All heavy atoms as an XYZ file, in Angstrom:
919
protein
N      -1.050     36.533    -40.858
C      -1.172     37.972    -40.894
C      -1.505     38.528    -39.508
O      -1.039     39.603    -39.154
C      -2.260     38.340    -41.910
C      -2.218     39.750    -42.311
S      -0.665     40.109    -43.103
C      -1.091     41.437    -44.114
N      -2.276     37.771    -38.720
C      -2.674     38.207    -37.387
C      -1.442     38.366    -36.491
O      -1.318     39.357    -35.767
C      -3.653     37.195    -36.802
C      -4.116     37.514    -35.417
C      -5.083     36.451    -34.918
C      -5.535     36.725    -33.518
N      -6.423     35.685    -33.018
N      -0.528     37.394    -36.562
C       0.663     37.442    -35.714
C       1.572     38.598    -36.142
O       2.178     39.253    -35.290
C       1.413     36.090    -35.755
C       2.693     36.152    -34.964
C       0.532     34.978    -35.214
N       1.654     38.869    -37.438
C       2.451     40.005    -37.902
C       1.914     41.321    -37.352
O       2.682     42.208    -36.959
C       2.478     40.050    -39.431
C       3.336     38.994    -40.110
C       3.180     39.076    -41.619
C       4.781     39.142    -39.714
N       0.602     41.455    -37.322
C      -0.019     42.655    -36.757
C       0.327     42.768    -35.267
O       0.625     43.859    -34.768
C      -1.529     42.612    -36.961
C      -2.208     43.897    -36.601
C      -3.694     43.951    -36.949
N      -4.084     43.019    -37.999
C      -5.000     42.062    -37.839
N      -5.651     41.937    -36.712
N      -5.306     41.245    -38.824
N       0.296     41.631    -34.575
C       0.631     41.638    -33.152
C       2.098     42.023    -32.935
O       2.418     42.795    -32.027
C       0.330     40.272    -32.545
C      -1.139     39.952    -32.512
C      -1.434     38.597    -31.923
O      -0.552     37.903    -31.432
N      -2.706     38.205    -31.959
N       2.995     41.470    -33.767
C       4.402     41.862    -33.676
C       4.578     43.347    -33.954
O       5.380     44.016    -33.306
C       5.258     41.052    -34.658
C       5.721     39.736    -34.111
C       5.341     38.562    -34.723
C       6.537     39.665    -32.996
C       5.760     37.339    -34.233
C       6.961     38.455    -32.497
C       6.580     37.285    -33.114
N       3.836     43.864    -34.902
C       3.913     45.283    -35.225
C       3.512     46.143    -34.035
O       4.166     47.150    -33.731
C       3.041     45.607    -36.435
C       3.091     47.045    -36.920
C       4.495     47.405    -37.384
C       2.091     47.266    -38.032
N       2.464     45.736    -33.328
C       2.034     46.476    -32.126
C       3.154     46.478    -31.093
O       3.505     47.519    -30.522
C       0.737     45.871    -31.544
C      -0.438     46.116    -32.490
C       0.445     46.455    -30.162
C      -1.696     45.361    -32.118
N       3.754     45.309    -30.868
C       4.842     45.202    -29.881
C       6.038     46.039    -30.333
O       6.664     46.733    -29.515
C       5.219     43.734    -29.658
C       4.055     43.005    -28.964
C       6.492     43.619    -28.830
C       4.215     41.505    -28.868
N       6.362     46.002    -31.615
C       7.487     46.791    -32.123
C       7.234     48.290    -32.008
O       8.149     49.061    -31.711
C       7.785     46.413    -33.572
C       8.473     45.063    -33.760
C       8.587     44.728    -35.238
C       9.835     45.055    -33.099
N       6.004     48.711    -32.240
C       5.677     50.136    -32.103
C       5.842     50.579    -30.655
O       6.398     51.648    -30.372
C       4.258     50.428    -32.628
C       4.244     50.305    -34.156
C       3.774     51.805    -32.193
C       2.860     50.339    -34.773
N       5.383     49.752    -29.724
C       5.562     50.076    -28.297
C       7.054     50.145    -27.968
O       7.506     51.041    -27.248
C       4.843     49.036    -27.406
C       3.339     49.067    -27.633
C       5.189     49.227    -25.934
C       2.642     50.287    -27.116
N       7.841     49.209    -28.510
C       9.287     49.227    -28.284
C       9.920     50.486    -28.877
O      10.813     51.081    -28.273
C       9.937     47.988    -28.892
O       9.476     46.827    -28.254
N       9.470     50.879    -30.060
C       9.975     52.104    -30.682
C       9.642     53.323    -29.828
O      10.485     54.214    -29.650
C       9.391     52.267    -32.089
C       9.767     53.547    -32.815
C      11.266     53.601    -33.089
C       8.978     53.675    -34.103
N       8.436     53.358    -29.285
C       8.070     54.467    -28.397
C       8.972     54.491    -27.162
O       9.348     55.565    -26.671
C       6.601     54.374    -28.002
C       5.590     54.615    -29.125
C       4.171     54.333    -28.631
C       5.718     56.016    -29.668
N       9.319     53.318    -26.661
C      10.259     53.242    -25.541
C      11.623     53.781    -25.921
O      12.272     54.492    -25.139
N      12.082     53.463    -27.131
C      13.359     53.999    -27.613
C      13.298     55.518    -27.738
O      14.248     56.215    -27.381
C      13.718     53.380    -28.966
C      14.083     51.921    -28.916
C      15.437     51.656    -28.294
O      16.270     52.584    -28.223
O      15.644     50.515    -27.858
N      12.191     56.024    -28.238
C      12.038     57.477    -28.384
C      12.037     58.153    -27.011
O      12.686     59.189    -26.821
C      10.756     57.801    -29.183
C      10.927     57.343    -30.639
C      10.424     59.286    -29.110
C       9.652     57.379    -31.460
N      11.323     57.572    -26.058
C      11.327     58.136    -24.696
C      12.729     58.122    -24.107
O      13.141     59.069    -23.426
C      10.378     57.353    -23.791
C       8.914     57.729    -23.852
C       8.089     56.799    -22.969
C       8.710     59.171    -23.416
N      13.466     57.048    -24.357
C      14.832     56.952    -23.844
C      15.716     58.033    -24.461
O      16.589     58.583    -23.798
C      15.404     55.570    -24.160
C      16.743     55.340    -23.493
O      16.957     55.760    -22.370
N      17.636     54.678    -24.188
N      15.458     58.354    -25.708
C      16.232     59.385    -26.392
C      15.860     60.785    -25.888
O      16.719     61.646    -25.743
C      15.984     59.260    -27.893
C      16.778     60.199    -28.723
C      18.132     60.204    -28.912
C      16.255     61.288    -29.480
N      18.482     61.222    -29.753
C      17.347     61.914    -30.119
C      14.979     61.793    -29.697
C      17.194     63.012    -30.942
C      14.838     62.883    -30.520
C      15.934     63.479    -31.130
N      14.567     60.981    -25.581
C      14.087     62.302    -25.172
C      14.383     62.589    -23.695
O      14.855     63.676    -23.357
C      12.567     62.426    -25.434
C      12.297     62.437    -26.933
C      12.000     63.669    -24.783
C      10.825     62.379    -27.286
N      14.085     61.621    -22.832
C      14.230     61.839    -21.393
C      15.660     61.551    -20.939
O      16.214     60.511    -21.257
C      13.253     60.955    -20.627
C      11.771     61.195    -20.909
C      10.934     60.185    -20.164
C      11.376     62.605    -20.529
N      16.247     62.443    -20.163
C      17.637     62.248    -19.723
C      17.747     61.400    -18.448
O      18.490     61.732    -17.545
C      18.114     63.680    -19.485
C      16.884     64.385    -19.011
C      15.738     63.756    -19.784
N      16.994     60.324    -18.375
C      17.031     59.470    -17.195
C      17.835     58.207    -17.492
O      17.833     57.722    -18.622
C      15.605     59.084    -16.781
C      14.673     60.234    -16.406
C      13.263     59.717    -16.200
C      15.180     60.932    -15.163
N      18.498     57.645    -16.492
C      19.292     56.419    -16.721
C      18.417     55.164    -16.704
O      18.657     54.222    -15.944
C      20.287     56.432    -15.561
C      19.541     57.104    -14.460
C      18.679     58.158    -15.145
N      17.392     55.160    -17.530
C      16.456     54.032    -17.605
C      16.560     53.446    -19.007
O      16.479     54.178    -19.993
C      15.016     54.505    -17.324
C      14.921     55.072    -15.910
C      14.026     53.369    -17.510
C      13.600     55.726    -15.581
N      16.733     52.129    -19.119
C      16.830     51.520    -20.449
C      15.529     51.687    -21.240
O      14.434     51.740    -20.679
C      17.087     50.038    -20.160
C      17.527     49.971    -18.744
C      16.940     51.156    -18.045
N      15.669     51.732    -22.541
C      14.509     51.893    -23.422
C      13.539     50.728    -23.271
O      12.325     50.909    -23.380
C      14.973     52.010    -24.870
N      14.065     49.538    -22.989
C      13.180     48.386    -22.830
C      12.253     48.554    -21.626
O      11.104     48.110    -21.661
C      14.002     47.108    -22.682
O      14.881     47.204    -21.577
N      12.732     49.204    -20.585
C      11.890     49.440    -19.408
C      10.781     50.430    -19.763
O       9.626     50.244    -19.370
C      12.727     49.933    -18.213
C      11.850     50.333    -17.042
C      13.726     48.866    -17.790
N      11.130     51.480    -20.510
C      10.097     52.401    -20.977
C       9.052     51.648    -21.792
O       7.848     51.864    -21.641
C      10.697     53.509    -21.845
C      11.435     54.580    -21.085
C      12.756     54.877    -21.377
C      10.812     55.332    -20.101
C      13.437     55.874    -20.703
C      11.476     56.324    -19.419
C      12.795     56.586    -19.726
O      13.452     57.577    -19.049
N       9.516     50.770    -22.679
C       8.591     49.996    -23.503
C       7.682     49.118    -22.673
O       6.477     49.030    -22.931
N       8.252     48.464    -21.655
C       7.429     47.615    -20.784
C       6.395     48.432    -20.025
O       5.243     48.009    -19.877
C       8.324     46.843    -19.809
C       9.160     45.724    -20.409
C      10.151     45.196    -19.381
C       8.276     44.611    -20.912
N       6.787     49.589    -19.538
C       5.848     50.451    -18.816
C       4.747     50.936    -19.756
O       3.561     50.960    -19.388
C       6.585     51.632    -18.145
C       5.616     52.658    -17.605
C       7.496     51.122    -17.036
N       5.125     51.301    -20.979
C       4.119     51.729    -21.954
C       3.154     50.595    -22.287
O       1.942     50.809    -22.387
C       4.795     52.225    -23.235
C       5.516     53.566    -23.139
C       6.298     53.845    -24.413
C       4.535     54.686    -22.849
N       3.683     49.382    -22.458
C       2.821     48.238    -22.755
C       1.892     47.960    -21.575
O       0.699     47.714    -21.769
C       3.657     47.001    -23.076
C       2.828     45.779    -23.405
S       1.792     45.954    -24.868
C       2.952     45.551    -26.127
N       2.415     48.014    -20.354
C       1.578     47.808    -19.176
C       0.470     48.858    -19.111
O      -0.695     48.524    -18.870
C       2.423     47.844    -17.906
C       1.665     47.715    -16.590
C       1.002     46.348    -16.475
C       2.590     47.967    -15.415
N       0.828     50.112    -19.336
C      -0.171     51.182    -19.300
C      -1.223     50.982    -20.384
O      -2.420     51.162    -20.136
C       0.511     52.541    -19.459
N      -0.784     50.594    -21.578
C      -1.732     50.375    -22.675
C      -2.668     49.209    -22.370
O      -3.867     49.265    -22.671
C      -0.973     50.127    -23.978
N      -2.135     48.156    -21.763
C      -2.976     47.002    -21.422
C      -3.949     47.340    -20.284
O      -5.108     46.932    -20.305
C      -2.113     45.799    -21.049
C      -1.367     45.121    -22.207
C      -0.336     44.148    -21.665
C      -2.339     44.420    -23.125
N      -3.460     48.087    -19.293
C      -4.318     48.406    -18.146
C      -5.413     49.408    -18.501
O      -6.492     49.360    -17.925
C      -3.480     48.911    -16.977
C      -2.601     47.823    -16.382
S      -1.755     48.353    -14.908
C      -3.089     48.311    -13.741
N      -5.128     50.313    -19.434
C      -6.140     51.298    -19.815
C      -7.083     50.775    -20.886
O      -8.088     51.415    -21.172
C      -5.474     52.587    -20.325
O      -4.643     52.267    -21.446
C      -4.670     53.267    -19.237
N      -6.741     49.653    -21.477
C      -7.599     49.081    -22.506
C      -7.300     49.587    -23.905
O      -8.002     49.235    -24.850
N      -6.259     50.411    -24.053
C      -5.867     50.875    -25.378
C      -5.479     49.668    -26.241
O      -5.789     49.609    -27.413
C      -4.705     51.893    -25.288
C      -4.166     52.248    -26.657
C      -5.158     53.131    -24.530
N      -4.796     48.728    -25.602
C      -4.448     47.455    -26.242
C      -5.078     46.352    -25.406
O      -4.938     46.333    -24.180
C      -2.929     47.253    -26.320
C      -2.290     48.329    -27.187
C      -2.589     45.875    -26.854
C      -0.783     48.291    -27.200
N      -5.776     45.446    -26.058
C      -6.366     44.300    -25.385
C      -5.380     43.128    -25.460
O      -4.618     43.011    -26.427
C      -7.689     43.903    -26.049
C      -8.734     45.000    -26.042
C      -9.214     45.325    -24.634
O      -9.405     44.448    -23.817
N      -9.403     46.611    -24.367
N      -5.403     42.260    -24.462
C      -4.492     41.111    -24.426
C      -4.575     40.273    -25.706
O      -3.532     39.902    -26.265
C      -4.732     40.245    -23.166
C      -3.917     38.970    -23.224
C      -4.388     41.032    -21.909
N      -5.757     39.956    -26.223
C      -5.800     39.154    -27.460
C      -5.116     39.820    -28.652
O      -4.728     39.139    -29.595
C      -7.296     38.993    -27.732
C      -7.956     39.177    -26.417
C      -7.105     40.162    -25.672
N      -4.943     41.144    -28.607
C      -4.300     41.845    -29.706
C      -2.794     41.582    -29.772
O      -2.169     41.870    -30.792
C      -4.538     43.349    -29.601
C      -5.968     43.763    -29.845
C      -6.159     45.247    -29.650
O      -5.900     45.773    -28.570
N      -6.595     45.920    -30.703
N      -2.203     41.075    -28.690
C      -0.753     40.828    -28.674
C      -0.388     39.454    -28.114
O       0.789     39.110    -28.046
C      -0.020     41.914    -27.856
C      -0.080     43.255    -28.545
C      -0.542     42.006    -26.451
N      -1.367     38.648    -27.736
C      -1.098     37.415    -27.003
C      -0.267     36.409    -27.789
O       0.720     35.876    -27.281
C      -2.408     36.768    -26.550
C      -2.176     35.562    -25.668
C      -3.441     35.040    -25.077
C      -3.117     33.903    -24.123
N      -4.272     33.456    -23.408
N      -0.640     36.119    -29.024
C       0.070     35.088    -29.788
C       1.519     35.485    -30.050
O       2.423     34.663    -29.920
C      -0.662     34.810    -31.100
C      -2.001     34.134    -30.902
C      -2.782     33.996    -32.202
O      -2.151     33.954    -33.282
O      -4.013     33.934    -32.125
N       1.755     36.726    -30.407
C       3.122     37.198    -30.641
C       3.916     37.186    -29.340
O       5.105     36.828    -29.329
C       3.117     38.592    -31.247
N       3.280     37.545    -28.243
C       3.961     37.535    -26.949
C       4.356     36.118    -26.554
O       5.457     35.898    -26.029
C       3.071     38.155    -25.880
N       3.485     35.156    -26.813
C       3.802     33.754    -26.503
C       5.010     33.301    -27.313
O       5.918     32.646    -26.794
C       2.577     32.846    -26.745
C       2.963     31.382    -26.726
C       1.501     33.134    -25.712
N       5.045     33.668    -28.578
C       6.183     33.306    -29.428
C       7.469     33.926    -28.895
O       8.512     33.262    -28.798
C       5.930     33.738    -30.888
C       4.807     32.895    -31.487
C       7.196     33.626    -31.726
C       4.308     33.389    -32.833
N       7.419     35.188    -28.515
C       8.606     35.862    -27.986
C       9.069     35.244    -26.671
O      10.270     35.109    -26.427
C       8.330     37.355    -27.819
C       8.193     38.142    -29.116
C       7.732     39.561    -28.819
C       9.491     38.142    -29.884
N       8.125     34.855    -25.824
C       8.494     34.222    -24.557
C       9.133     32.865    -24.804
O      10.101     32.483    -24.130
C       7.272     34.118    -23.623
C       6.891     35.510    -23.128
C       7.555     33.193    -22.442
C       5.587     35.574    -22.378
N       8.635     32.127    -25.782
C       9.230     30.835    -26.111
C      10.641     30.996    -26.672
O      11.488     30.130    -26.487
C       8.351     30.085    -27.115
C       7.058     29.581    -26.498
C       6.105     28.981    -27.515
O       6.390     29.062    -28.748
O       5.069     28.448    -27.095
N      10.905     32.103    -27.361
C      12.230     32.355    -27.932
C      13.209     32.983    -26.936
O      14.395     33.098    -27.229
C      12.107     33.278    -29.145
C      11.473     32.678    -30.385
C      11.274     33.759    -31.440
C      12.315     31.555    -30.929
N      12.719     33.396    -25.784
C      13.553     34.122    -24.833
C      14.851     33.395    -24.462
O      15.908     34.033    -24.425
C      12.770     34.471    -23.566
C      13.504     35.493    -22.730
S      12.725     35.952    -21.180
C      11.027     36.009    -21.522
N      14.835     32.092    -24.196
C      16.110     31.438    -23.856
C      17.163     31.576    -24.953
O      18.352     31.700    -24.656
C      15.721     29.971    -23.650
C      14.280     30.008    -23.304
C      13.714     31.171    -24.056
N      16.757     31.589    -26.201
C      17.700     31.734    -27.307
C      18.368     33.105    -27.261
O      19.530     33.258    -27.648
C      16.972     31.514    -28.652
C      17.897     31.744    -29.826
C      16.377     30.123    -28.707
N      17.652     34.097    -26.760
C      18.188     35.452    -26.715
C      19.335     35.594    -25.713
O      20.094     36.561    -25.761
C      17.087     36.463    -26.357
C      15.891     36.446    -27.272
S      16.381     36.783    -28.962
C      14.848     36.576    -29.799
N      19.482     34.647    -24.794
C      20.562     34.717    -23.812
C      21.865     34.146    -24.351
O      22.917     34.330    -23.741
C      20.161     33.992    -22.516
C      19.178     34.753    -21.703
C      17.841     34.401    -21.715
C      19.571     35.830    -20.927
C      16.914     35.108    -20.965
C      18.652     36.545    -20.186
C      17.320     36.172    -20.202
N      21.836     33.456    -25.477
C      23.048     32.852    -26.028
C      24.104     33.901    -26.365
O      25.268     33.745    -25.974
C      22.702     31.951    -27.232
C      21.909     30.742    -26.748
C      23.966     31.511    -27.967
C      21.356     29.870    -27.845
N      23.767     34.990    -27.075
C      24.813     35.998    -27.353
C      25.425     36.579    -26.079
O      26.633     36.827    -26.025
C      24.077     37.077    -28.150
C      22.902     36.385    -28.742
C      22.511     35.324    -27.744
N      24.609     36.794    -25.057
C      25.149     37.335    -23.804
C      26.103     36.339    -23.154
O      27.164     36.724    -22.648
C      24.008     37.676    -22.855
N      25.749     35.063    -23.186
C      26.620     34.042    -22.604
C      27.935     33.940    -23.376
O      29.007     33.814    -22.782
C      25.904     32.689    -22.594
N      27.861     34.020    -24.687
C      29.081     33.984    -25.502
C      29.939     35.209    -25.214
O      31.164     35.114    -25.113
C      28.726     33.895    -27.003
C      29.959     34.090    -27.872
C      28.064     32.554    -27.302
N      29.293     36.365    -25.031
C      30.034     37.573    -24.683
C      30.749     37.436    -23.346
O      31.891     37.877    -23.195
N      30.092     36.809    -22.383
C      30.741     36.584    -21.087
C      31.923     35.636    -21.231
O      32.969     35.819    -20.607
C      29.739     36.019    -20.081
C      28.707     37.000    -19.542
C      27.698     36.278    -18.667
C      29.376     38.111    -18.766
N      31.758     34.609    -22.052
C      32.854     33.653    -22.248
C      34.048     34.315    -22.934
O      35.197     34.042    -22.583
C      32.363     32.458    -23.073
C      31.414     31.563    -22.303
S      30.579     30.294    -23.267
C      31.811     29.675    -24.348
N      33.779     35.200    -23.872
C      34.882     35.867    -24.572
C      35.572     36.901    -23.679
O      36.721     37.256    -23.920
C      34.387     36.518    -25.859
O      33.520     37.579    -25.567
N      34.897     37.383    -22.653
C      35.478     38.358    -21.729
C      35.953     37.701    -20.431
O      36.140     38.384    -19.431
C      34.455     39.442    -21.421
N      36.165     36.399    -20.452
C      36.508     35.669    -19.230
C      37.784     36.199    -18.582
O      37.888     36.278    -17.365
C      36.630     34.174    -19.517
C      37.057     33.396    -18.334
C      38.236     32.745    -18.169
C      36.345     33.213    -17.108
N      38.284     32.159    -16.941
C      37.130     32.437    -16.258
C      35.105     33.640    -16.656
C      36.741     32.059    -14.982
C      34.712     33.265    -15.375
C      35.508     32.482    -14.567
N      38.774     36.582    -19.384
C      40.028     37.083    -18.809
C      39.809     38.325    -17.961
O      40.459     38.507    -16.934
C      41.030     37.386    -19.928
C      41.502     36.129    -20.637
O      41.472     35.051    -19.993
O      41.890     36.225    -21.815
N      38.887     39.176    -18.374
C      38.590     40.388    -17.604
C      37.691     40.092    -16.406
O      37.736     40.800    -15.408
C      37.929     41.431    -18.500
C      38.837     41.926    -19.590
C      38.113     42.878    -20.502
C      39.035     43.280    -21.640
N      38.360     44.052    -22.662
N      36.859     39.051    -16.525
C      35.926     38.725    -15.440
C      36.548     37.856    -14.344
O      36.051     37.840    -13.224
C      34.713     37.990    -16.013
C      33.755     38.825    -16.840
C      32.690     37.941    -17.467
C      33.097     39.879    -15.978
N      37.585     37.129    -14.668
C      38.168     36.183    -13.716
C      38.506     36.811    -12.359
O      38.165     36.237    -11.319
C      39.410     35.527    -14.320
C      39.951     34.404    -13.454
C      41.107     33.734    -14.087
N      40.760     33.454    -15.485
C      41.554     32.866    -16.331
N      42.748     32.496    -15.955
N      41.186     32.651    -17.567
N      39.124     37.988    -12.302
C      39.462     38.547    -10.983
C      38.248     38.923    -10.127
O      38.348     38.991     -8.906
C      40.276     39.797    -11.307
C      40.643     39.707    -12.733
C      39.675     38.790    -13.386
N      37.104     39.163    -10.760
C      35.940     39.619     -9.988
C      34.801     38.602    -10.001
O      33.678     38.931     -9.624
C      35.432     40.980    -10.517
C      35.035     40.886    -11.986
C      36.448     42.070    -10.280
C      34.277     42.085    -12.491
N      35.073     37.374    -10.416
C      33.984     36.399    -10.561
C      33.335     36.063     -9.217
O      32.112     35.920     -9.138
C      34.463     35.135    -11.312
C      35.366     34.267    -10.449
C      33.278     34.334    -11.808
N      34.107     35.948     -8.150
C      33.519     35.586     -6.849
C      32.581     36.693     -6.355
O      31.433     36.402     -5.982
C      34.618     35.242     -5.817
C      34.030     35.056     -4.426
C      35.365     33.986     -6.251
N      33.004     37.961     -6.332
C      32.056     38.995     -5.900
C      30.812     39.076     -6.784
O      29.704     39.267     -6.281
C      32.861     40.297     -5.984
C      34.275     39.909     -6.000
C      34.339     38.531     -6.563
N      30.986     38.910     -8.093
C      29.841     38.983     -8.998
C      28.865     37.841     -8.720
O      27.647     38.048     -8.662
C      30.300     38.977    -10.478
C      29.140     38.747    -11.418
C      31.022     40.262    -10.813
N      29.383     36.635     -8.525
C      28.516     35.488     -8.231
C      27.803     35.685     -6.903
O      26.595     35.424     -6.789
C      29.321     34.170     -8.257
C      28.522     33.016     -7.679
C      29.771     33.847     -9.675
N      28.519     36.159     -5.884
C      27.892     36.385     -4.577
C      26.816     37.471     -4.651
O      25.714     37.306     -4.107
C      28.947     36.758     -3.538
C      29.865     35.629     -3.094
C      30.965     36.163     -2.178
C      29.086     34.532     -2.409
N      27.132     38.558     -5.311
C      26.149     39.635     -5.447
C      24.928     39.148     -6.208
O      23.784     39.415     -5.814
C      26.786     40.859     -6.140
C      27.789     41.521     -5.208
C      25.724     41.855     -6.587
C      28.673     42.559     -5.874
N      25.161     38.407     -7.287
C      24.042     37.874     -8.071
C      23.189     36.932     -7.234
O      21.953     37.007     -7.261
C      24.572     37.137     -9.322
O      25.359     38.048    -10.088
C      23.445     36.588    -10.158
N      23.830     36.063     -6.476
C      23.102     35.102     -5.642
C      22.247     35.815     -4.599
O      21.047     35.545     -4.474
C      24.093     34.142     -4.972
C      23.452     33.156     -4.044
C      22.760     32.070     -4.545
C      23.539     33.319     -2.678
C      22.160     31.154     -3.693
C      22.942     32.416     -1.814
C      22.249     31.327     -2.327
N      22.856     36.739     -3.855
C      22.121     37.384     -2.767
C      21.042     38.353     -3.276
O      19.971     38.443     -2.678
C      23.082     38.074     -1.801
C      23.824     37.094     -0.943
C      25.191     36.939     -1.068
C      23.152     36.292     -0.034
C      25.878     36.027     -0.294
C      23.829     35.366      0.744
C      25.202     35.229      0.615
N      21.316     39.049     -4.363
C      20.268     39.924     -4.888
C      19.111     39.119     -5.466
O      17.964     39.544     -5.379
C      20.818     40.895     -5.947
O      21.464     40.158     -6.985
C      21.774     41.892     -5.332
N      19.418     37.939     -6.035
C      18.341     37.078     -6.518
C      17.479     36.614     -5.359
O      16.240     36.631     -5.444
C      18.913     35.863     -7.269
O      19.684     36.332     -8.380
C      17.815     34.944     -7.765
N      18.102     36.205     -4.260
C      17.336     35.805     -3.072
C      16.509     36.967     -2.536
O      15.348     36.786     -2.157
C      18.275     35.283     -1.982
C      18.913     33.927     -2.218
C      19.846     33.579     -1.048
C      17.868     32.849     -2.385
N      17.098     38.157     -2.512
C      16.379     39.338     -2.033
C      15.162     39.632     -2.906
O      14.057     39.858     -2.396
C      17.319     40.547     -2.006
C      16.700     41.871     -1.579
C      16.312     41.821     -0.104
C      17.660     43.010     -1.835
N      15.350     39.598     -4.223
C      14.235     39.870     -5.133
C      13.155     38.807     -4.987
O      11.959     39.121     -4.957
C      14.736     39.959     -6.593
C      13.588     39.943     -7.573
C      15.576     41.212     -6.775
N      13.551     37.550     -4.865
C      12.567     36.478     -4.683
C      11.791     36.663     -3.382
O      10.571     36.486     -3.344
C      13.265     35.112     -4.703
C      13.759     34.703     -6.070
S      14.774     33.213     -6.060
C      13.621     32.005     -5.477
N      12.494     37.012     -2.304
C      11.833     37.221     -1.027
C      10.860     38.390     -1.049
O       9.720     38.272     -0.606
N      11.308     39.511     -1.581
C      10.436     40.692     -1.653
C       9.240     40.413     -2.554
O       8.100     40.781     -2.228
C      11.233     41.928     -2.143
C      10.313     43.077     -2.474
C      12.265     42.336     -1.101
N       9.470     39.740     -3.673
C       8.370     39.394     -4.576
C       7.363     38.496     -3.885
O       6.150     38.685     -4.013
C       8.909     38.706     -5.846
O       9.849     39.581     -6.473
C       7.791     38.371     -6.804
N       7.846     37.517     -3.126
C       6.943     36.625     -2.393
C       6.113     37.367     -1.363
O       4.903     37.159     -1.246
N       6.760     38.261     -0.618
C       6.047     39.022      0.410
C       4.988     39.926     -0.226
O       3.837     39.984      0.230
C       7.047     39.848      1.255
C       7.902     38.906      2.105
C       6.328     40.864      2.123
C       9.093     39.568      2.757
N       5.369     40.627     -1.281
C       4.421     41.516     -1.959
C       3.259     40.714     -2.532
O       2.093     41.114     -2.434
C       5.134     42.345     -3.049
C       4.137     43.060     -3.934
C       6.101     43.328     -2.420
N       3.567     39.560     -3.133
C       2.509     38.718     -3.694
C       1.548     38.249     -2.614
O       0.329     38.260     -2.809
C       3.121     37.506     -4.425
O       4.007     37.984     -5.439
C       2.053     36.640     -5.052
N       2.079     37.835     -1.464
C       1.215     37.412     -0.360
C       0.317     38.556      0.099
O      -0.877     38.349      0.359
C       2.057     36.905      0.805
C       2.658     35.538      0.567
C       3.500     35.066      1.732
O       3.691     35.837      2.715
O       3.967     33.920      1.673
N       0.872     39.758      0.199
C       0.072     40.918      0.627
C      -1.034     41.219     -0.384
O      -2.168     41.508     -0.005
C       0.953     42.155      0.817
C       2.003     42.001      1.880
C       1.402     41.911      3.249
C       2.503     41.829      4.290
N       2.028     41.505      5.616
N      -0.701     41.140     -1.666
C      -1.701     41.404     -2.695
C      -2.799     40.346     -2.646
O      -4.000     40.659     -2.751
C      -1.047     41.464     -4.093
C      -2.085     41.453     -5.204
C      -0.161     42.693     -4.197
N      -2.427     39.090     -2.462
C      -3.422     38.015     -2.375
C      -4.316     38.217     -1.157
O      -5.540     38.071     -1.236
C      -2.734     36.633     -2.351
C      -2.127     36.332     -3.720
C      -3.718     35.531     -1.958
C      -1.251     35.095     -3.752
N      -3.708     38.560     -0.014
C      -4.503     38.807      1.194
C      -5.473     39.961      0.978
O      -6.642     39.877      1.349
C      -3.580     39.129      2.374
C      -2.817     37.943      2.906
C      -1.808     38.337      3.974
O      -1.803     39.515      4.421
O      -1.011     37.469      4.355
N      -4.998     41.037      0.374
C      -5.855     42.194      0.130
C      -6.974     41.849     -0.838
O      -8.124     42.263     -0.655
C      -5.020     43.352     -0.409
C      -5.784     44.635     -0.534
C      -4.889     45.784     -0.936
C      -5.709     47.051     -1.024
N      -4.912     48.216     -1.363
N      -6.648     41.070     -1.857
C      -7.670     40.659     -2.838
C      -8.720     39.781     -2.194
O      -9.919     39.936     -2.436
C      -7.000     39.931     -4.012
O      -6.006     40.766     -4.579
C      -8.025     39.561     -5.076
N      -8.287     38.839     -1.347
C      -9.228     37.953     -0.668
C     -10.121     38.724      0.291
O     -11.311     38.446      0.409
C      -8.480     36.840      0.051
C      -7.890     35.811     -0.903
C      -7.055     34.760     -0.188
O      -6.783     34.923      1.031
O      -6.658     33.787     -0.852
N      -9.558     39.706      1.002
C     -10.376     40.532      1.902
C     -11.384     41.358      1.113
O     -12.506     41.556      1.557
C      -9.486     41.457      2.727
C      -8.722     40.742      3.808
C      -7.879     41.721      4.600
C      -7.045     40.990      5.637
N      -6.148     41.892      6.351
N     -10.986     41.819     -0.059
C     -11.875     42.621     -0.889
C     -13.032     41.794     -1.450
O     -14.141     42.286     -1.600
N     -12.794     40.513     -1.760
C     -13.842     39.680     -2.311
C     -14.798     39.174     -1.228
O     -15.934     38.845     -1.518
C     -13.256     38.465     -3.068
O     -12.401     37.726     -2.182
C     -12.488     38.920     -4.278
N     -14.332     39.150      0.032
C     -15.197     38.710      1.146
C     -16.240     39.773      1.471
O     -17.325     39.463      1.937
C     -14.350     38.405      2.383
C     -13.511     37.165      2.250
C     -12.607     36.954      3.440
O     -12.650     37.774      4.390
O     -11.847     35.977      3.454
N     -15.902     41.035      1.270
C     -16.817     42.129      1.643
C     -17.875     42.302      0.660
O     -18.339     42.166     -0.226
C     -16.050     43.439      1.821
C     -15.123     43.351      3.015
O     -15.338     42.568      3.927
N     -14.069     44.156      2.999
């Protein structure tokens, strides 16, 4: 029953994200709204981590399974993707490297700032 309650909390946040996506005319996916709402709820203490932790762990463990339909969709659209596969692979590769690099730099800066704050 505890995990069902946790799933319900996550689903309600997702529903709120869908509602925001419907109301706001911005090109932002509903899932991003949901993630921002969940982050805000966790940071403000409206939702505590233990209130959603077990359900979140289950969802994270299931995440690889969620990519199967997308992979099958790509395979079924191979005829349309074949002419642009090289640019798509190159763009994916370089943007992944860019995101990894920026994430590493930001993480290092945050760690440095945190360490300086704890020394004082």
